[in-house]
N, C-alpha and C positions, 0 to 999 in steps of 0.2 A: 689077357697079357695087357705086358706094361706098357704104356703108352705115352709117346716122348714129343713135347713140343720143341721144334729146333726154329729159332726166330733170327733169319742169317739174309742179310743181302747179297753174300759171294759166292756165285753160280759154282767155283772153285771148291769152295769149302762147303756149300749145301750138298751136292751131288755124292763125294764121295763119302761123306758124312752119314749122309741115310741110306745109301747102301752098303754102308758097313754095318749100322744099328739095324736094320731088318734082316742083317745076313746072322745079327744074334739073335734074331728072336724078335724083336722090338715092333711095334707097331710106330711108325715115324710120322707127325705131319707137320707141314713147315710154314713159315710166312715169310715173306721178303720186305716187309715194313712194318715199323713199332706198334702201329698203330693197328694194323691188321693184327698183327701175337698180340696185343695184350687184351683184344677181342677174344681171342682163340683160347688165351691163356685162362679167360675167365668162364669162359660159355661152354670148353670142350674138355672139361676135366682131365688134363693132362696127370701122368703123376710125376713128371718133371719135366722141368723148361730149362733148355740151353740156349742164353741169350747173349747175341754180339752189343756194343757198345755203341757202336756206328751205323746206326740204322735213318733211314730218310722216313719221313714225316714226323716221326717220333723217336727219339734217342733213348739206348739200354736204361739208362738212368730213370725215365719216366715209365718205360714200362713196369721195371721191378716193382717204383714206387706205389705205382695202379696196382700190380698184382697183390704186394702184399698188404694194400688196404683191404682185400677182400679173400684173401688165401692164402695160405700156407703151404703151398707147394714149392717143392724143393728148385730152388732157381742155380743152375749153373751159368756163371755169365763168361761171356770169349771177350777177349779185351785185346786189342795191340797196343794197348798203353801199359808199360812196366813200371812207373813211376808208383809210389808205396801211398799216396794218398789215393791213387785211382781205388788201387785193392781196397783201401780204408773206406773207401766213400761206400763201394758197392754192398760192405759188408755193413755199413749204417743203414744203406736201406734198403737193407736185408734178404740179399743175395746169401747164400750158404756156402759156397765155394768159388773161387775163378781160374781161369786156365787162360793162360798169357799166349798168344799166336805170333809165330805157328807152333806147331801145336800137332803128335804124333795120335795116332787110332787108338793107339793101344793106351795112352795114357787119359785120353780122352774116357774112352770104353771103362776104365780103372775107377774114375772121378765117378761115373754115372753111377756104378756099382755101390760104391761107396756110400753114396748118397740111398740110393734105394735099400740098401740095407738097414739106413736109421729109421724109413718110411717105414718097414717091413717090424722092426725093432719097437716100434711107438704101438703099432697095431696090435701086439702080440702080447705087450705088455699086461699084464695083468695086476693092478696093484691089489694090493690087502685092503686099501681103503680108497674113497674114490676123494677124498682130500686129507691134505696135512694142514695140520696146523702148527705152527712155531712163533708162541707169544702172539703178536698181532698181526701174523704174516698169517694168509690163509692161502692155499694152493689147491684149486678144484681142478683135479686131472682129466673128469671127463670132458668140460667146456674149456681147457687150457685157459682159465683165466686165475690172474694171481690180484691177491688184495692187500693192501697194508690198511687194517683199520677198517675203513668204510670207503677208503680210495680203491679202486683200482689200478693196475700198474698196467702199461701200457708195452708190452711184451714181444719182442720179434719171435721168430720161431725157434731160434737155437737158443736166444734167452730163456724162454719158456723151460724148454730141456736142459737146459746148466742150471737153472734154479732146481727144478723138480728133483735133478741127482742128486744136490747138495744136500736138498731138503730132506728127501725119502733116507738120506745118510748122516741129520742132523747129531753134531757133537764127533762126528766120525772128520778124522780126515781122507779127503778123497784125491788119489793122488792125479799126475798132470795126465799121466800115461790111461789109470781109467777113465778120465773125462772126456781123452780124446777117442778111444775107442770106443766107449757108450753114447756119444755125444757127437761126435764128428765121423765116425767111423772107424776100424783098423787100417784102412789104408788110404788113410787122407794124406797125402801129397803136399799141401798148402803151407804155407806158412803158419811158423808153432806160435808166433804171437799172437794169432786169435784167439788163444785161450785167454791172453792177458786184455785185450781190445773189450771182450765180450762181459769177463768180470767186471771193468770199469763201468761199462754201459749199464750192468746191473747195480753195482753201486751207487750211479749217480742215479737212479730210479727208485732204490730202497731205501738206502741210509739216509739218515737226516744231515749229516756231515761227510760225505765223502771219502775226505782225508783221512777221515778218523772212524771207519767200518765199524761196528758194532757188531751188524749180522753174517756179514761174509768175509773170513780172515784169512789171511794168505799165510802156509806154514812155507817159510823159505827151503828151497830146495827139493820141495816133497809135491805142495799141490793146494788146497782148497779147502775148508770146512766152513759150515753154516752153525754158528753158536745157537744154542737153545736160551730160553729167558732165562733159567738157573742161572744159567753159566757167564750173563753179562752185570 
């Protein structure tokens, strides 16, 4: 049974959300403060974490950061903040999606299903080889590690998914629609600029000069591609 961890201190949200999710057949646990939520996220092995930002003891930003130091579990952040900088901060700390309050249960469930499909896709994917080599770039798909030469790249969950998708199609253009479908899920309801933000983060970690990328090229109006050593 899929286990969902809800970290939220507002009873007006916790009770109806837990009731709805359990009615959908999910196992749901909850924590009312950030410190307890972080411990449960790391020890109880949930399949997805729904995380509020404004929490007692420890705020959602710190919880997200703490989870990402040890786990790649999908994180859906709940926020009453509607500023772009707050959404970007969540993504920078490793969140996979965000939902602004007030929200409908229907939209919450749609986002949960999209994230869970991504996890299922990752588990069912059977690569032809356990590693992808492109010039001095190496991706270890089993260990979810990426190296440029001798240096390991510190990649977030979605960054690795995006880079491995581009690398598996090296030399070919991967459209924006295909990237959203395979990395974020068909029912992605978030900001379309999320992809551009993740591409920027990858370039900052991968490229010698992110302003003049040699690995990840933009194909305007279409998508992105990662070039092989022969093309550079």
